[in-house]
C-alpha positions in Angstrom: 9.3 -56.4 -62.5 12.0 -59.2 -62.2 11.8 -60.2 -66.0 11.8 -56.7 -67.0 15.2 -56.0 -65.1 16.4 -59.6 -66.4 15.5 -58.5 -70.1 17.4 -55.0 -69.8 20.4 -57.0 -69.0 20.5 -59.2 -71.8 19.9 -56.0 -74.1 23.7 -55.3 -73.0 26.0 -55.6 -76.3 29.5 -56.6 -76.1 30.7 -53.1 -76.5 28.4 -52.1 -73.7 29.9 -54.6 -71.6 33.2 -54.0 -72.1 32.5 -50.4 -71.4 30.9 -51.4 -68.3 33.5 -53.7 -67.2 36.4 -50.8 -67.9 34.7 -48.3 -66.2 34.4 -50.6 -62.8 38.2 -51.2 -63.0 38.7 -47.3 -63.5 36.7 -46.3 -60.5 38.1 -49.2 -58.5 41.6 -48.1 -59.4 40.4 -44.6 -58.4 39.0 -45.6 -55.1 42.0 -47.7 -54.0 44.4 -44.6 -55.3 42.6 -42.7 -53.1 42.5 -44.8 -50.1 46.7 -45.0 -50.5 47.1 -41.5 -50.7 44.8 -40.5 -47.9 46.6 -43.7 -45.5 50.1 -42.5 -46.3 50.5 -40.2 -43.4 49.0 -42.9 -40.7 51.5 -45.5 -42.6 54.6 -43.5 -41.9 53.6 -42.6 -38.3 53.0 -46.1 -38.0 56.3 -46.8 -39.5 58.3 -44.1 -37.2 56.8 -45.5 -34.2 58.6 -48.8 -34.6 62.0 -47.4 -36.0 65.2 -47.7 -33.8 66.1 -43.7 -32.8 69.3 -43.8 -34.9 67.6 -44.1 -38.3 64.6 -41.3 -37.3 64.9 -38.9 -40.4 67.1 -40.7 -42.6 67.5 -40.0 -46.2 66.1 -41.7 -48.2 63.0 -43.0 -45.8 62.7 -46.4 -45.4 59.1 -47.2 -44.8 60.0 -50.4 -43.6 62.9 -50.0 -40.6 65.9 -52.4 -40.3 65.3 -53.4 -36.6 61.3 -52.7 -35.2 61.7 -51.4 -31.6 58.1 -52.4 -30.0 59.5 -51.0 -26.6 58.2 -47.2 -28.1 54.6 -47.7 -27.2 55.3 -48.6 -23.3 58.3 -46.6 -22.5 56.7 -43.4 -21.9 54.2 -44.2 -19.6 56.6 -45.3 -17.1 58.1 -41.6 -17.1 55.4 -39.4 -18.1 51.9 -39.2 -16.8 49.8 -40.6 -19.4 47.3 -42.5 -17.6 46.1 -39.4 -15.6 45.5 -37.3 -19.3 43.7 -40.4 -20.3 41.3 -40.1 -17.2 40.9 -36.6 -17.8 40.1 -37.0 -21.2 37.8 -39.8 -20.7 36.1 -37.3 -17.9 35.5 -34.6 -20.3 34.2 -36.3 -23.4 31.6 -38.5 -21.5 30.3 -36.2 -19.5 30.6 -33.6 -23.2 28.8 -36.3 -25.5 26.1 -37.4 -23.0 25.0 -33.6 -22.1 25.2 -32.5 -25.4 22.9 -35.5 -27.0 20.4 -34.7 -23.9 20.4 -30.9 -24.1 20.5 -31.0 -28.0 17.9 -33.4 -28.5 15.4 -31.5 -25.8 16.0 -28.2 -28.1 15.4 -30.0 -31.2 12.6 -31.6 -30.0 10.9 -27.7 -29.0 11.9 -26.5 -32.3 10.5 -29.2 -34.2 7.0 -30.3 -31.8 6.2 -27.2 -30.0 4.6 -24.0 -31.1 5.2 -20.8 -29.4 5.5 -17.2 -30.3 8.8 -16.7 -31.5 10.2 -20.1 -32.2 11.0 -19.6 -36.0 12.8 -16.3 -34.9 14.8 -18.2 -32.4 15.6 -21.0 -34.4 17.0 -19.0 -37.6 19.4 -16.5 -34.8 20.6 -20.1 -33.6 21.3 -21.1 -37.0 23.1 -17.4 -37.2 25.8 -18.6 -34.8 26.9 -21.0 -37.3 28.3 -18.3 -39.4 30.4 -16.7 -36.7 34.1 -17.9 -36.5 35.2 -19.3 -33.3 37.7 -17.0 -33.2 35.6 -14.4 -32.8 33.8 -15.1 -29.5 37.2 -16.5 -28.3 38.1 -13.7 -26.2 34.7 -12.8 -25.0 34.3 -16.3 -23.5 37.7 -16.2 -22.0 36.9 -12.5 -20.0 33.3 -14.4 -18.8 35.1 -17.4 -17.8 37.5 -15.4 -16.1 34.9 -13.1 -14.4 33.1 -16.4 -13.0 36.8 -17.8 -11.4 36.5 -20.6 -14.0 39.8 -20.7 -15.6 41.8 -23.7 -15.0 39.0 -25.9 -14.3 36.6 -28.3 -16.5 34.0 -25.9 -16.5 34.7 -23.6 -19.7 35.0 -27.3 -21.8 32.2 -29.0 -20.3 29.2 -26.1 -19.6 28.5 -25.1 -23.2 27.6 -28.8 -24.0 25.5 -29.3 -21.4 23.7 -26.6 -22.6 23.0 -27.1 -26.2 25.7 -24.3 -27.6 25.9 -26.4 -30.9 23.6 -25.4 -33.7 24.9 -27.7 -36.0 23.3 -30.5 -33.6 20.5 -29.1 -32.8 19.8 -28.4 -36.6 20.5 -32.0 -37.4 18.1 -33.2 -34.9 15.7 -30.5 -35.7 15.7 -31.7 -39.2 15.4 -35.8 -38.5 12.4 -34.8 -36.0 10.5 -33.3 -38.6 10.5 -36.1 -40.8 8.6 -38.0 -38.0 4.9 -37.9 -38.5 3.2 -36.1 -36.0 0.2 -38.2 -35.8 2.2 -40.4 -33.4 2.3 -37.3 -30.9 -1.4 -37.1 -31.4 -1.6 -40.4 -30.4 0.6 -40.5 -27.6 -1.7 -37.4 -26.2 -4.9 -39.3 -26.3 -3.2 -41.9 -24.4 -2.3 -39.4 -21.8 1.4 -38.6 -22.5 2.6 -35.0 -21.9 5.3 -33.3 -24.0 8.4 -34.9 -22.2 6.5 -38.2 -22.5 6.6 -37.7 -26.4 9.9 -37.0 -26.3 11.2 -39.8 -24.1 9.1 -42.7 -25.0 8.1 -41.9 -28.6 10.4 -40.0 -30.5 13.7 -40.4 -29.0 13.7 -44.1 -29.9 13.1 -43.3 -33.5 15.7 -40.9 -33.5 18.9 -43.4 -32.6 20.4 -43.2 -35.9 20.9 -39.4 -35.7 22.0 -39.7 -31.8 24.7 -42.3 -33.3 25.9 -39.6 -35.5 26.1 -36.8 -33.1 27.9 -39.3 -30.3 30.4 -40.4 -33.0 31.2 -36.7 -33.8 31.2 -34.9 -30.5 33.3 -38.1 -29.0 35.9 -37.9 -31.9 35.6 -34.0 -31.2 36.1 -33.6 -27.4 38.7 -36.4 -27.4 40.6 -34.7 -30.0 40.4 -31.1 -28.6 43.3 -29.4 -27.9 42.6 -25.6 -28.5 40.0 -25.4 -25.7 42.0 -27.4 -22.9 44.9 -25.3 -24.3 43.0 -22.0 -23.4 41.5 -22.8 -20.3 43.8 -25.3 -18.4 47.3 -24.6 -17.0 47.5 -27.5 -14.4 49.3 -30.4 -15.8 47.2 -32.3 -13.7 44.5 -31.6 -15.6 45.8 -31.9 -18.9 43.8 -33.8 -21.4 45.5 -36.3 -24.0 46.2 -34.0 -26.8 47.8 -31.6 -24.4 49.9 -34.4 -22.8 51.0 -35.5 -26.2 52.3 -31.5 -26.7 53.7 -31.3 -23.3 55.8 -34.9 -24.0 57.0 -33.2 -27.5 58.2 -29.8 -26.0 59.9 -31.3 -23.4 61.9 -33.7 -25.1 62.6 -31.7 -28.1 63.8 -29.2 -25.8 66.6 -31.0 -24.4 68.7 -30.6 -28.1 67.7 -32.6 -31.3 65.3 -30.4 -32.5 61.9 -32.4 -33.7 64.0 -35.2 -35.1 65.7 -36.1 -32.1 65.8 -39.5 -30.5 62.3 -39.4 -29.1 60.0 -38.8 -32.2 59.3 -42.9 -32.5 57.7 -42.4 -28.8 55.8 -39.7 -30.0 54.4 -41.2 -32.8 53.5 -44.4 -30.9 52.0 -42.1 -28.1 50.2 -40.3 -30.8 48.9 -43.9 -32.6 47.6 -45.0 -29.1 45.9 -41.8 -28.7 43.8 -42.6 -31.8 42.7 -46.2 -31.0 39.5 -44.8 -28.4 38.4 -42.9 -31.7 38.7 -45.7 -34.1 37.2 -48.3 -31.7 34.0 -45.9 -31.4 33.9 -45.5 -34.6 33.9 -49.0 -35.8 31.5 -49.9 -33.0 28.9 -47.9 -33.9 29.5 -47.6 -37.6 26.1 -49.3 -38.4 24.2 -46.2 -36.5 26.5 -43.6 -38.2 26.0 -44.9 -41.7 22.2 -45.5 -41.1 22.1 -41.8 -39.7 23.7 -40.3 -42.5 21.8 -42.3 -45.4 18.2 -41.2 -43.3 19.2 -37.6 -42.9 20.4 -37.4 -46.4 17.3 -38.6 -47.8 14.9 -37.3 -45.5 16.2 -33.9 -44.3 
């Protein structure tokens, strides 16, 4: 096999080799150009975060400020409760990620492995909820939580995740379960395992890549969620980082000067700091994320 591959490589003519090299160069140039274009907003935000206040909004824009002001990254912490916002966000995100992984994996296990009356109908009904825009159910959900006296609490943000409310998460894990041979279930049942034992001891370790994908997606979503806390939370002491940034932005710009006032560098600095947990999580779990995407795409 190695000799055949080596022989096929030697059969390339100089013209074919030149076309191959040119194609590679164009491909890498295209990828590099796309990377530069997509990174420009972040580079602008990074540049603005260390720009002196008198240079904010200058025309033409200077990507490298004449003087770097690092204090923009810690000055807002002394006069604004960002630490409280981070604690609130960490609590909500941690509970939601753990809750959705446990609940979605259990529900998906039932759809994939347990045969019961109406299973396929219930699964299709669950998938049908993905076609409903979130705005359609927003008012009914708000009225429901209002009747339960849960407005201005974390329950509207946490409870749906604990009950596997995401059809996408269920679908992804269910498809992943379907790729695992059912003979493993039979062998486990012969050894005395029940359904929960099969789920916990056999299948859950095998779907670790898919769990990693969902963990990253849900962590990013819950950490950056702005609309949910905006609807249900009224007490600033319960605000998340996203709401805290908005409060900091509105509070500072309300004093005059509009959006391009002297506080814009601090706003950009706090925004970059709010991105750090998501970036760290992605880089730490990048191997599981890529592995889960590849396996799901090939086998799902």
